[in-house]
N, C-alpha and C positions, 0 to 999 in steps of 0.2 A: 647721534654722532654730535659732537662739539665743536666747533670753529673757532678758531681765534686768529686775529690779524694783526702783525705788528708792522713795523717799518724800521729800517735802518738806511739812511740815506736814501739812494733811489731803489733799493731795494725792498719789495715787500714781502712778508713770510706770513704763510699759511699754516697753523698747526691743527692738524684734523685729531679727532679721537673717538673713535668709533669705527665701523664699517662703512665703507663708501660704495654704497649699493643704490639701486633702480627707487627705492623707498626715500633716499636721502639727495638724491641729484638735482632735484628743483629747487629745493630750500637752500642747498649749496651755491646755486648758480645764482638764485636771486641775492642772496648775501655777499658774493664775489662782485657780482656786478654794483651793486649799492655801495661797496668798497673800492672796487678799484678804478670805475669809470670817474667819479668826481675828484680823483687823485691823481692827474696827470703825470705828476713827478716820480712817481712809481713806476720803472721801466721794465725792471726784471724782477721775478717772483721765484722764491722756493716755496716748494710745499713740502710739509715735514710730517711724513707718515708712518713714524716711528709707533705710535699707539693705533694703527690702523690694521686688524688683523685679516680684515677679507675686502676685496674688490670686484666689482663682479664688472661684466661690459657696459653696463651705464655708467657708471663712476669712470672707468678707463675712458670711455668716449668722452664724457665731461673735461676730464685733464687735458684730453687733445684739444678738445674746443676752447680750452683756458689758453693752452700753449700758442693755438692759431690766434686768438685775441693779443694776447702778449706780444706776437712777432709782428702784428699789424701796427704796434706802437714802437717798434723798432727794439725791442728786449727779446729776453728768452725766459723759459720757465724749466727750473730744475726739481726734481726729486730727491728727498733723503730719508734716511731711516728705513727703508723698504725691508719688512719682514719678509720670512724665507716664502710662506705661504702666496704674499703680495707678489714679491718675485717671480714666482711661477708663471703668474698670470702674463707679466710683462714679458717672460720667455717665450710662452708658447704664443703669444700674440705678435711677437716679434716688434713689439714697440718699446722696447728696451733703446734700441738705436735712434730714436727719432727724442729721446729724452736725456739730458744730464743727468747722471744719477751719482748721489754721493754717500758718503757712510754717514755723516754727520752732518748737521744743521750748518755749523761753522764753517764747513768745509764747501758745502755749497754758496755761503753766503760770500766767503773769501774767493770764488771762482769768479765774481761779478766784480772783484775792486783788482785784480791783477791784471 
């Protein structure tokens, strides 16, 4: 899985490419913390899942942990670009209701500026 981090004002954008599963979560957690912790100006996070074909329970758990961490800073974490197979995981686990979910990255970022 490839991870890239961007910033638009106080919104951090994480773009993922590849499966988000148990094999990848430890590295992703470390990269996220190395980026998020030293940047207190980042309040909100958008995670772009456009190129994530599969997510397992470990990946889902990591996103929930990031949501908690971001909320502790006073912000929120939203998701965008969810593929049908990944969407089923959010439906089955009923976690769709705890995340803001948008079709595109632009809509997700705009939700923080309105």
